[in-house]
N, C-alpha and C positions, 0 to 999 in steps of 0.2 A: 645961727639958728635958722635963718631963712634958707640956707642951703640944705639943712636937714629936712625941712618941710617939703622942699621941692623933690628931694630924693625919695621921700616916703610916698609923695603923690605919684611920682613916676612909677614906682614899684606897684602901687595900687592899680594904677591904670594898666600896667602890663599884665597883672594877674587877671583883671577884669577882661582885658582883651583875649587873654589865653582861654578863659572860661567860655567866652562867647564863641571863640573859634571852635572849641571842643564841642559845645552844644550844637553849633551849626554843622559840624562834621557828623555828629551822631544823628541829627535830623536827616541830613542828606543820605546817610547810610541806610537809615530805616526806610526812607522813601524809595530808595533804589531797590531794596530787598522786596518791598511791597509790589513795586512795578514788575520786577522779574517774576515774582510768584504769580501774578495775574497773567503774565504772558505765557508761562508754562501751562497754566490751567487752560488757557485759550487754545494753545497748540494741541493739548491732549484731546480737547473736545473736537477740534477740527480733524485731528488724525483719526479719531474714532468714526467721524462722519465720512471722510473722504479717502482714507488710506486704502490703496488697492490690496486685494487679497493676494497673498504670496502664493507661489507655485506649490509649496508644501501644503499650505492650507487648502488650496484648490484640490490637490490630490486627496487630502483627508476628507473633504466634503464629497468629492466624487466617489471615493471608496465607501463612504457611508450610504450614498445613494445606490451604488452598485450592490452593496450588501442587501439593501432592501429589495432590489429588483432581481437579485441573482436566482431565486427559484424560478421566476418567469423566464429568465434568459436560458437557464438550463433546460427547461421544457422546450423552448423554441429550438435550441441547439439539437436536442434529441430528436425532435420532429424533423428538422432539416436533414440530420444525419440519416434518419430512416428513409426520407424521400430520396436522398442522394444514392443510398444503397439500393433501393428499389429500382431507380432509374439506371444505375450502373449495371445492375443485374440484368435488366431488360435489354440494354444495349448489347451486353456481352452475349446473351442468349440469341439475340437477333443476328449478331456477327457469326456465331457458331453455325446457326441454321443456314445462313447465306453461304458460308464456306462449304457446308455439306452439299447444298444444292449445286454449287459450282463444281464440286468434285464429281457429283453424279452426272451432271451435264457433260463434263469432259469425258467421262467414261462411256456415256451413251452416244456421244457425238462422233460422226465420221471425221470431223475436223481434227481429231486427235488419234486417228488410226493411220498408220503408215505401213506400206508394204515394201520391204527391202527385197530386191531381186539381184541375183548374181548370174552372169552369163559366162559361157566358154569353158566351164569346168566339167568334171572335177579335175584337179591337178595337185601339185605339191603344196599349194597354198590353201586348199579347201579345208583341211583339218584345223588350221589356225583360225580360219573364219568361224568354223563351228565352235571352237573353244571360246571365242569372244562373244558369240551370240548366246551361248549357254551362260556365260558370266552375267549377262544383262537380261536374262530371261526373255530374249528376243527370238522371234520366229522369222524365217525367210523362205524364199522360193528360189530354187536353183534350176536354170534352164541349161541343160548339159548337151555337149556334143557326144555322139555315139562312140567314136573311137576312144575318147577319154573315159567313158563309162567302163569299158572293159579293162582299162589300165588301172583305174582307181575304184574298183568294185567295193572295197571296204569302206571308203568314204560315203558311197551311196547307202550302204546298209546303216551306217551311223546316222546319216540324215534322216532315214525313215524311223529309226529307233528313237531319235531325239525330237520327232514331231515336226520336221520341216516338210515343205512341199517340193515336188520334183516335176519338171517338165522337160520337153525335148527342144533342142536348138538346132536340129539337123545333123548332118554327117560331115559334109565337106567344108562348110562355112565359106563357100566360094560362090559369089553372086552369079558368075557366068554359068555355073553348073546347076545350082539349085533353082534358079529362076528361068531355066530353059522352057519350062512348061508347068502347067498345073499338076501334071502327073509327077514331075520331078520333085516338086515341093511335098506332095503327099507321100511319095515313096521314102524320102529321107526321114520324114517324121514317123512313118510306120516302122522303119528300121530301128530308129532310136527307141520307140515304144516297146518293141519286142525285146531289145537288149535289156532295157530297164526292168521289164517284167521277169526276164530270166535271172537277173541278179537279185532283185528285191521282192519279187512277187507282186509288185505294184503295177497296176494297169492305168497309167496316167493319160489324160487327154489334153493336158495343158501344153501349149507350144508357144514359142517365140521365134520368128524367122530371123535369120542373120541380117544385121544392119537395120532392122525394123521394117515395117510393112510398106513404108513410103520410100522410094517410088516404085518398088519392084513388084509388089503384090497387085496384080490386075484383078478386076472384078471376077473374072473366071477362076482365078486362083483362090479367092475368098470362098466362092461357091464350092469349090472342090474340097477345101479343108472343112467347111461347115457340113458337107454331106457325110464326111467321115466321122463327124462328132467332135472334132478338135475345137478347143477354145483358144483362140489366138490373142495373145496379150502383147501390147507394146508397153509404153511407159508414159508417165506425165512429168517426171523429173529426171533429167539426164545429169548424172554426176560429172560426166566427162573425165572420169578417173583414167580412162584410156588415153586422154590427151594431156592432162596436168601431170600425172605421175608424181603427185606430191600431196601435201595436206590441203592444198587449195581446193581439191574436190569437196572436202567437208564444208568449207565456207560457201562454196557454190551451191551445195544442196540446201544449206540453211537460208541462204538468200532467196532461193526459189520458194521455200516454205513460207517465208515471211511475206512474200508478195503473191501468194497463191490466190488466184482470183475466183475460182469456182469451188465453193465449199461442198458441193454435192458430188464432185468428181473425186474418185479415190486417188490418193497420193501414192503413186507407184514409182519407186526409185530404181534407176538402172545403174548397176555396178558390175564389176568383173572380178573373177578370181585372179588377182594380180598381186605381186609383192608390194607395190606401193599402196594398193588399196588396203591390204592387211595392216600395213605399218601404221595407218592413221584411222583405221576402222573404230578402234576403241574411243577415240575422241568424238566421233560421230554418234556412237551408241550412248556415250555418257551425256552428250548434249541433248539428244532426243529424249532420253529418260528424264533429264531435268525439266524439259519443256512439257512433260506429261504425255508424250506420245506412247501409244501401245503398238508394238511392232508385231504385226500379224502376217499370216501366210495367205497366198492366193489359193482359191479353191475353184472347183468346176461349177460351183453354185453361184459364184459372183458373175456379174455382167462384165465381160472384158472391155478394156479401153484400147483404142487403136489411134495411131497418129493421124 
């Protein structure tokens, strides 16, 4: 009997203990749930207060603001575009006007006029020179020897027809003969003048003495040719085509043009009717054209230059 009582008591105590444990577990679970719920609410509040705005949200906000300001911005853009357009148009017009003024200045300035002259012709190379001059719409002056005039009369007529200028270069091209006296100089020039007139009908007073006026032309010689009405021309740019016999004469001319020191002095280039001159003449004409030079002829109205 005693054993049965103890067994029942033990079973009862076990059940009570189980119930207590269950109650304690339920209470603990409920308390935990309550605490977690409060923490979640607290986090939500904090998040709402302190959470940084995401990039997407920022873009949405900015977009809304831009939408509100877009009419003003469009007006500003339109005004700025109009201003830029007016400014650009003004700058463009100014540039065009400046270029036109520069072109007019170049055309009116002696700095871009050049006088090409050829000595010792006419000969077998003269027509080739005339061909190239015509191709570049260039004019030149030919100082010719009287014996060659008779041999190449057709070249002289062509020069006249194509608007070039012609002068005399003497007869002998021999310094010992032509510079014997002032009369010798005048007589050679008059003989060439008469032959030229008989061939072309042109009565020219342009002359260039052989080898230039220095040192052979004495003051008395100058006085003599002046009395006869001749206009004696030397040159200001020596191509030295007679020396180089190559393309180097072209570079030599361009170098002298680049360093030309007297803008008021006419640019008179000395060349010769030679095979090597013809061979590279187009290079010279092309370069002078690119540089804006107007190739004109000497006239009796211009003031001659002498060495």
